[in-house]
N, C-alpha and C positions, 0 to 999 in steps of 0.2 A: 316459347319458341322451340320448334322441333330441332332434332339433331342436325338434319340436313340444312335447315335454315341457318343455324348458328355457324355451321362450317362455311356456308356461302358468304355469310356476313364477315366472318374472320378472313376469308380469302380476299374479299373485296377490300378490307382494311389493309391487308398486306400490299395490294397493288397501289394503294394511296401513298404508302411510305416512300416509294421511289419517284413520285411526282415532284416537279420542281418546287412546288410550294412548301414552305416550312410550316409544320403543324405546331401551334403553340403548346407549351409544356402543360398548361392547365386545361387543355381541351379534353372533354369527356371521351374522345376517341381512344385514348390510351388504355382505358379500362377494359376494352375488348380483348387485349392480349392476355389478361388473367381471368376474365369472366367467360369468354366464349369457348375456348378449347375444352374438350371433355376427356382427353387422354394424351399420353405422350405421342401416340401415332398421329393425332390431329396436328400437333405442333410441327412434327418432323415431315409429314407428308404435305401439308398445306403451305408451310413456310419453306419453299424449295431453295436449293442453292442458287438458282438463277435470281430468285426474288431478293435474296440477301446480298448477292454481289451487285445487283442493279441498284439497290438502295445505297450500299456502301460507296459505289463509284459515282452515283448521280446526286445523292442527297445525304451526305454523311451527317449533317446536322440532325436529320430526323432519326437516324440510327443512334446518335448520341442521346437524344431525348428518350428514345425507347429504352435504352439501357438504364438511364437514370430513373425512368418511371418505374420499371419493373424492380430495380434494386431498391428504390425507396419504398415501394409497396411491400416488398419482402421484409425489409427492416422494420417497417411499421407493424406488420403482422407478428413478427417475432417479439416485439415489445408490447403488443396488445394484451391486456390482462385476461381477455376471454379466449385468446387463441389456443386451440383451434375450435372455434364455435361456428356452426354451419351458417348462422345468420350474421353475427357481428364480425367475425374474422374467419372466413372459410378456409379450410385446409386446401381446397381446390385452388384458391388464388395463389397461395404460396407455391404449390407444386407447378402451376403454370408459369410463374415467374422464374422458377428454377429451370424449367424446360426451355423457355425462350432464351435465357442466357446460355444454356448448353448448346442450343442450336446456332446461335450467332457467333460465339467466340472463335471457333476454328477459322471462320472466313475472315476475321480480322487478323488473326495470326498469320495467315498465308500471304497477306498483302505487304510486300516489302516497303512500299511507299508510305505505309501508315505506321511504320515502326516508331517514329518520333512522336506522332500524335497519340499512339496507343500508350506509350510510356508516360506521357504527360497526363492523358485522360484517366488512366487507371491508377497511376502511382504518384501523380503530382499532388501538391498541397491544394486543398479545396475548402469550400464552405458548404454547409448544409443547413436546412431549416431546423431550428431548435425545437425542443418539445413544446415550448410556449407558442412558437410560430405554427406548429402543426395543429395544436388545439384551437388556434385562432382562425384556422381555415376550414371551411367545410368542403372545399373542392378537393381535387386530387392532390395527394402529397407527392412532391417531387423535389429533387435536389436542384440547387441553383446550377445552371449549366456553365456559368462563367466563373471560373475559380479566381480570376484576377480582380473581380469587382470588389471594392472595399465597402463594408457595411456602413450604412448611415443611420442616423437616429430615426429616420423614417422606416427603416427596415431592421428593427431590433430582433426579429425572429431568426436571423441567421447567426451561425457560430462556426468557429474553426473545427474541422473534422479530419479524421484519418483519411488517407488516400482511399479512393473508391474500392480498389481491389482488396485492400486490407479489411474494409468494412464488410465486403461480400464474404470473405473467408471467415471472419469472426462470426458472422451471422450463421453461416452454414455449419460451422463447428458446434455452435450452440444448438442448432436445430437437430443435430445428430443425437442429442441427449435431452430432448424436449418432451415434457409430460403430455401424454395423449396424442403425440405426433410420431415420436419414435420410441418412447418409453411408456410404461404404464403410468396411470394417474398418480400424482403425489398428493399427500394429505394437504388439506387447506392450510394456508399460511406459509407453506414452504416454497422455495424458489422453483419455478417450473423447469429450470435448467439444472439437471442433476448429472454430474459427471460420473455415471455408473457404468461399469463394464458390462457389455451386452451378454456375454456368455461366460460360463465358468471355465476355468483353466488357469492361465498365468495371471496371478494377482487377484483371483476371484474364485471362491469355492462354491458360491451359491448362484445359480443361474437366475436371470431376471425373466419374468413372464413376458412373452412377446406374442404378437399376432402377425398374420400375413400382411395386414395393412401397415403396421409399423415397419416391417421388413421392406416392403415396397417403397415406403417413404425414405428409409435409409439408402436404398438403392439409388433413388433419384438424386439425393444429396451427394452421395459418393461419386456419381457419374459427373456431376458438375465440378466437384473438386478435381477429379481427373482431367476434366476439360480445361480447367484453369492451369493445371500443370502441363498440359499437352502443348504448350508453347514450344516444348522441347522438339516436337515433331517437325517444326518449321524452321529448324536451325540445322546447319551441317554438323557432321559428327566431330570435325576438328575444332569447331567453335563452341559447341555445347558445353563441354566440361570446363572451359575457361571462362565463358561468359555466364553460364548458369541461367536459371529461370527464377524471376523474382517471386512468383507465387510459391514455388517449392521452398525457396530460401526462407520466406516469411513463415511458412508452416513449420519447417524443420528446425528453425531457431527459436521457436516459442519457448519462453523462459518459465512458463507456468507448468510446474511439474505435474500437477493434477490433471491438467488438460492433456499433456503429452502422454502420460501413462494410461489415461482413459481411452484415448484414441488408439494408441499402440496396442494395448491389451484387447480392446474390442475387435480391432481388425484381425489380430493374430488368433484370438480364441474362436472367432466366428469362422475363420478359414480352417483351422485345424480340428474343430469339433464336427465339421460336416462329414457325414458318413453316407456315401452314395449307395452302399450295399444294403439297402432296405428292401423289404419284400414288396415287389410291384408286379403289375401285369407285364408280361414280355412285350417289348416294343412300345410301352406307353410313352417313353421319352421322345418317340418320333411324332406323336400326336400332341402331347401337352408340353408346354414350356415350364420348366421348374424354376419358379421365382426365387427359391432359396439358392439354387445354383447360380443364378444371376447375381444375387447379393454377394455370395462368396467370391465370385469372379472379381467384382469391383473391390472387395476388401483386400484380397491378395495382391491385386495390381497396385492399388494405392499404397499399401504397406511397403511393397518393393520400391515404388517411386520415392518414398520418403527415406527408407533405410539406406539405399545405395547412393543417394544423392550426395555428391561432394560439394560442400559450400565453397564458392569461388573465393580465391585469396584476394583480400583487399589491396595488397601491395605494400601496406605499411604495418604489417604485423600478422600474427596468426589469424586464420579465418575463424569466424564464429563456430561454435560447436553444433553439430547435428545431434539434437537431443534424442531423436528417435533411434538413431544408430547407437548413441551413447547408452541409453537405457536397455537396449537389446544386449549390449555387451556387458551390462551389469547383472544380468540374470545369473543366479548361482544355486538355487534350490534344486536338489536332485529330482523332486517331483515335477518341477517346471520343465527340466530337460527331458524327463520321461514323456511328458505331455507333448513336447515338440517332436520328439522322435516318433512317437506313436502316430501322431497326425500326419507327419511327412511320409512315413512309410506306407500308411494306409492309402494316401493319394497316389504315391508312386507305384504301388502294387496294383491299383485298380485297373489300369489299361491292360495289364497282363491277365487279370482275371476276366475282364470283359471279353477278351478275344479268345478265351479258352472254354467258354460255356458251350453247352450242347446246341444252343440256338445262336449261331454267330450274329452279333449285333443286337441281340435281344436285350442286353443289359447296357445301360447308359455308360458310354466311355468318356471319361473326363478329359479335358484338354489342358489341364493345369500342370502336367508333369514338368515342362520346361520352367515354369514359374516356381514350382516347388523345389526343383534342383537349385534354382537361383537363390531361393530363401535359405536352403540348406548351406549353400556356399557362403552367403552373407553371415549366417550364424557361426560358421567355422572361422571366418576371418576376424570378426569383431568380438568373439567371446571365447577366450582360451579355455575357460572352465567347461564350456559345452564341448569343445574339441576333445578335451581330456575325458569327459564323461562318455562319449560314444566310443572312444578307443579303449578305455579301461573296462567298459562293460561288453566289449566285443560287438556292439551294434554297428561299429564301423564296417564290419564284414558285410552286413546286410546292405549298407549304402554302397559299398564297392560293387557288389553284384548288381544292384539296381542301376547305378550310374553306368556300369559297363553294358548293361542291357540296352539302355537308350543310345549309347554311343555306337555299339556294334550294329544294332538293329537299324539305325538310321544312317550309317556311315556312307552309303552309296547314293543317298538321296541328295541331289545338289541343293535342294531347298532347305535342308535340315543341318547344314554345316555349322551354323551358329550354335545350335543345341549340342552337336557333337563336340565342338571345341570347348564349350563351357564344361561339359562332362569331364574332359581331359584335364582342364584346369582345376576342377574340384578334386580329382584324384591327386594332382600335383600338390595341392594345398594340404591334403591329408598326409601325403607321403613325407613331408618335412619333419614329422614327429617321430623320434626314435622308437617310441613304444608302438607306433603303428607298424613300423617295419618288423619289429619283434613279434607282434601279434599275427603276422602273416604266416608264421611257421605252424600255425594250428591247422590240423587236418580239416579239409573241406568235405563235410558229409552232406549227403542229400543233393549232390550236384545233378543227379539224374532227374530231379523234379523241376529243373529250370526250363524256361521256354526253349524250343528247338534252336532258335537263333543264337543262343549263347551257351548251349550245352556242348560239352566236349565228350565225344564217345569214349567209353572205357576209361574215364578219368578216375584216378585214385592218387590224390596228392594233396598238397597244402594250398592255402589261399595264395601263397607266393607263386606256386606253380600255375594256379589259375590266372592270376594277374599277369604274369609274364606271357603266358600263352595268349591271353586276350589282347595284350599290347602288340604282340607279334601279328595277330589277326588284323588289328587296326592299321599297322604299318604296311602290311603286305596285300591286303585285299580292298583297300579304299580307292584303288584306281587313280591315285594321285590327288584326290580331293582334299587330303589332310596334310599336304606337303608343308603348309605353314606351321603346323603344330607338331611336326616330327621332333623338334627339340624338346617340347613339353613331354612327349611320350618317353623319350630317352631320359629326361630329367626324373621321371617317376622311378624308372629302373635304377638310376643313380642313387636316388634318395633312400631306397630300401636295400640296396645291394649289400651294404656292410652288415646287415642283420639276417640275411637269408641263410637258412640251413636246410640241408638235405634236398636240394633242388633236384627234381626228377630228371630222368633221361630225356624225355621229350622237350621240356622247356630249355634244358641245357643245349640240346640240339638246335633249338630255334634261335637262341642267342648267337650261336656260332654261324648259323645260316645268315643272320643279319650282318654279322661281321664280314662274311664272304661277299655279301651284296654291296656293303658300304666300302669295301676295300677294292672293289673291281675298278679297273681303269676307266670304263665308260661312265661310272658314277663319279669318281674323283675328278676327272678332267671335264665334267659337264659344265661346271662353273667354279667360281673362286671361293665358295663357302661350303660346299658339300663335305669337305674334310673335317669341318667342325662337328658334324654328326658322327663321323667315325671316331673322332677324339672322345666324344661323350660316351660312346659305347665302350671304348677301351677303358675309360675311367671306371665304368660300372664293373667290368670284368676284373679290373685290378682291385676294386674294393672288396669283391667277394673273395678273391685269392688272399689278399692281405689280412682280412679280418675273419674269414670263415673257411680257411683252407681245409682243415681236417673234416669239416661237416659237409663238404660239397664234392665228393669224389666223382660224381657223374659229370659235373662241369669241368673238373680238372682233366678227366679222361677225354672229353670232347675237345678240349683245347689241344691236348697232346696229339690227337688224331688229325687236327688241322694245322700241325706245325709248319707244313710247307707254305701255307697261306700267310702265316705271320712272318716267316723268313722272307717270303717274296715281297711282302709289304716293306720290310726293312730295306730291301735292295731296290725298291721301286725307283724308276727313272722315267723321264718323259719319253725316251725312245722305246723302252720296253712297254710302256703303257699304250703308246700309239701303235706299236706292232700288234699287241693283243686286240685292240679295237679293229685294226685292219683285218686280222685273222677272222674275227667274228663276222665282219661285214662280208668277207669273201665266202664264208660258210653259209651265210644267209642267201647270197646269190646262187651258190651251188645247189641249194635246197629249195629253189624257187621262191626266194624271199623270206624263208623261215629257217631258223636254226633247228637242229635236232634237239630233242628234249634234254639230252645230257650235255649239250654244249650251248644251250640258249640261256639268256637272261633277259627275258622279255621286258623286265622292269627297269633294267639299267642299260639304257641305250647309249650309243655313242653320240656325242654332241654333233657329229656330222649329220645324223639322222634328224630331220625336223620334227622330233617328238620329244616331249618332256620326260627325262629320266625320273622314274619313281621307284618305290620299293614294292610295287604291286607284283604279284605272281613270282615271289622268290622261288627259285628252282629247288628241286629235291636235293637230298644230301649228296648225291653222286655227280652233281653238276661241276663243270670245270670253271672255277672263278679265278684260280691263281694265275699269276703271270708265269707261264710255263706249266708243265704238268707236274702232278704230285704223285709220289710213289705210294703214299698212304691213301686209303679211302677217306673220304670226308666224314663229316659228322654223322654219327649213327643215330637213326631215328628210333623212337620208342617201338616196342613190339606190339603196341596197341594199334588199332585201326583208325587212329586219330587222323582226321582230314581237316584241311583249312575250312573255316566257316564260310558258307556262301551267303551272299546278301539276301535278306528276307524282307519282303514287302511289309512295311509297318502298318499296324492296325491301331496303334495307340493314339494317333493324332489324325485319324482319317477325316474327321469333321473339321479339323483346323487346317485345311489345306488352302492357302490363298497366296497370291503371288506377290511377295514383298522382297525386294532385293536391298541389301544393305548398301548404304553409300560409303561404307568404310572399305578400304582395300582388303583383299583376302589375307594379306600378311599381317595377322594380328601380332602386334609387338609383344615379344616374349623374351625376357632376359633370363639367361642361365648363369647363375653365379658360380664361381669356382673355375671357370674356363680361363685360359690365358688371356692377357690383355689383347694379344694379337687376334685371338679368336672372337673375343667379345666386342672389340672395337672400343673406342674411347669417346667419352662424353664431349660433345661440341663445346667449344669455348663460349662462355657466357650463357649457356643454356641452363635455366633454373631447374631445381629439383622439383619433384612432384610426388605427392603422397595422398593416400586415402586416409582420412581421419578415423581413428579408432580401429584400424585394420591391423591385427597383430601378425599377419603373415605377408603383408605387402609393404615393401620398403620404398623409400624415395629413390626414384631412378628416372632415367630418360629413355625414351624409346630407342632401341637399337635395331639394326636391320635383322630381320629373321633370316636364317639360312635358307636361301632360295634353292629350289631343286630344278627349275627350268633351265634349259640351255640358254646361254647368254651369247647372242650373236656378236657382241662387241668384246667378248672375253677370249683371249688366246693364251693357253697355258704355256709357261716357260720353265726352263730348268731352275732358274732363280726363284720363281714362285713356289715350285715344289719343294725346294730346299728350305724355304722360309717356314713351312709348316711340318714337313716330314720329320725334321729333327726334333720337333716339339711333341710328336705323338708319344704318349706314355706306353712304350713297348718294352721297357726294361724288365718290369715284373714278369710279364708273360714269357719273354725270351729267356730269362733266368730260370723260370719254371721248366720250360721245354729242355733247356740244356741239362738240367739235373735229373729230370724224370724220363726224358726220351729214351735213354739207354736202358731203363729198368722196366719199361712197359713191354709185355710180350707181343710178338708179332701177330698179325691178323689171321694167320693160318692155324693157330691153336684153337682146339674145340672150346676150351674154357678161357679164351683170351680176355673176355670182358670181366669175368669174375676175378681172374688173376690180376688184371690191370687195376681194378678197383682195390684189391687187397694190397697191391704194391704201393698205391697212392696213400692208403691209410697208414702204412707202416713207414713211409719215407718222410723224413723231416727235411724240408727244403730250407737251405741256408741262403743268406744274402738278400732276403726279401723283408723289408721293414714296412710296417703299416703306416701309410700316410694319414694325415688328419682327415677325418670324415668331413666331406663337403656337403653342404645343403644347397640344393638348387631351388630357389624360391621363385614363385610367380610374382613379378613386380609390375606395379601399375605405372602407366605413363598416360599423358593426355590422349594419345591415339588409342591405346587399349581401352581406356575408360569411355572414349567416344563410341568404340565398337560395342562395349557392354551396354551403354545406355540405348543405343540404337536397337540392340537385341531386345531389351526390355520393352521399349515402346512398340516394337513390332508385335510382341506378344499382346500388348494392350489393344493394338489395332485389330489383331486377329480375334481376340476375345469379343470385341465389340461387333465384329462381323457376324459371329455366331449368335450373339444375343439378339441382334437386329435381323437375323436371317438374311443378311447381305443386302437389305433394301434401304434402310434409313439409319445407318450408323452415324455416330457423331462426326467421324472424320472421313466418311465416304466422299469421294469426288472433290477433295481439297488437295492443294499443291504441297504435298509433304516432301520435305527435303532430307530428313534423317535416313530414310530408306526409300526404295522405289516400289510402287504398287503397280502390278502388271495385271492385265486382263486375263482371266482364266479361260482355258479351253473348254469347249462344250463337253459335258459329262455324258457318259453312256448310261443307258437305263440300268437301274438297280432297284432293290427293294425299297431303299430310302429315297430314290429319285425315279419313280416309275414313269413309263411313257406309254403312249397308245391308249387302249381302252381303259386301262386302270386309272388314268388321269381323270376320266369322266366321273369316276366314283369317288376318288380320294384326293383330288387335286387341292381341295381346301384344307386337307388334314396333313398331307405329306408335302413339305416344302423343300425345295432344293437349296442346299447350302454350298456356297462357293468355297473353293479351296484357296489356301494362302501360301504363297511361295516366297520365302525370304532367302535370297541368295546374296553372296558377297558381290559387291559391285564397286565401280569407281565412285569416288566422292562426288557429291553434287547431284546424284540421281533424283528425279522427281517423279511424282505420280500426280495425276489430276485429270480433270476432264471427265465427261460422261463416258461410261463404258457400257457396252451392249450386254455383258453378263457380269454377275457379281465378281468383284476382284477376289483373287485367291491369296491367302496369307499363310506363310510358313515362317520358319526361323531364319535369322540372318546368318 
């Protein structure tokens, strides 16, 4: 039969599935599903979403039988002594069974009305035909469809069996390590299933020979395992962490150490050994699909799905252990850590290199940076030895710069806010280590070689200077998009403050500019929580003064020059604040709706103005923020030509642009430990604690409200409210410093006033200032934050599948996803990778258009689905 004939026959068979008549389980019809298709494309293109839904809704019994038939055929092939033999047990049959299951499952997961059926069908007790029964039959092997039926003496060929889903997973895991299917041939007499690690690296020093065929087979299996786990996509973010997914639970709680380590190390090593920087013809990645890259994509994504998965608590004791996370946390050999670091930095560096070549776009730009940052964060959390390794060897500096690159480069892209937030949380996780804070005092050399988006002109300072300047950039140039994680950015400064030495003039100036912004009336009176941000910044300044006074004269001098602002904050009242806001509003009217540069604070607007106050566009050092005028000039800027970083269009994820919006609220729950109970809020009565197993930096906590920065129309500031937090602001240390040093600092009219001031600071011993205990501000997990995190991961999975399938026949395309929202992409303009006009006539079969992916924060419950005219676009949540 020719190829076109087999496709026609296969399509006709699919139409028959949805007809009212139920097809007997032993009908030869079912063999067509594993004998007729010749490729993955055949199954996905011919078995359309409409076909699956029509069968699901009109004749579920036929769909049941189809699943049982292909599952039974797959299990029989796995047990066949000759598999994979082209005649007796064809490899093609096994692959087609895998493809059919991959195609069907998402459309079962999306149907709410089938949830009870699905749980019983895949996870309920059942009977299957025994080996004796299989040998006694010459017709098609299939599972008994009725699990309730009791065997009789007339049917001795049936036996009790594992739930169907468990048998599918066990079979797939075995096939990942199967002789002549995914691994080289084993000697005669040995088991065909050998749990050998695919690549050298962690746990393996000798690589195993492989072929493109073996790698393609691994890819098919991994995609089905991801599909089984993708039940997550069809649950809301607030339900997912609590309810969990049975398929992931079953895999993650496997008690067979050899199986877990083989899968873990195979996925990890395959991912980190991949090197895209091989010698290739320019633009070859536009024409040819790299099957190795597809395999690595699925390896990395399944690895993350397993590692970060929290086992749901049973309610009557501790949850079972996630062995994949457990064994990742048990790694301890320096050579293993070096392997992890080298692989991660190679992937994270690649987009930077791909965009800086002489032929833009000529080198393949990977899209795994978000997933690789996620893997790095997971390793930091669950393996304290790894965390110590990268800090003690100064490799943490490389990751700080790389993570800041992705955060700053993407900060103004609404679709990349999930990635930016994750980068900030990674830095917060690193910053809790005292040795990390101390290591930041090392001079940052080679800063001029960084990409333009994160390069600071005329920079000559330490990593601490660079970090604080970058945090300032994120706070002030993100146009309000990062409001929800301002506390995390300030927590990073807090965590390292006690260890910072020799802070430069420019970063010292920027810290005082932030203070001026956060202490302005329009910011403090905008809502009832903004003062907590000011409190956090004051705590950071206190930590530097109390622990490193002699080593930071530049910061001390900047504080003294801003003395009027601190004194004005001490005397802050509701009346004075409202008068200042009214003055700014009047000046805006007098200037045609805009304030003069020296009197404006574009970012901190009055709550009367229907715009959200943010820290964007913090004014220059001579702006008037104080309540009343200051006799002293404000913070002095560096003599360098340093300017705020401007947003740069990202190139690192250009091909991964598709429109996914998170169903999680933008306010990612983030707890800042060490703040007053009044600032942090109290845990609701009866609310259980929540923790991520084996996470050494995440403590049990409950979600607390993130300090909001938007104007609250229901909030009215009062004198009593101001008194409740103003008296708790930690101003004593700074005011004590000002009172003792203020009289000793030369006036601004002196030619050498700065040098004299710094000398006076170094020679003066300030009394009455005692060092407070150093506080650590941890990132703490809650069910809501973990729901956001899982939605972020699965949006990456969805995006990766769009790229693999070129946006045409992805596993989850056109299904009703609930974890995030898929949006239709706008039409793209012509480009080298997406030509239009006459060029299409020549190369339309070679150059395919890739949809963009757009993951934005959104209200819970967002869905995607239905047919779209253009490929959906996918980005970060």
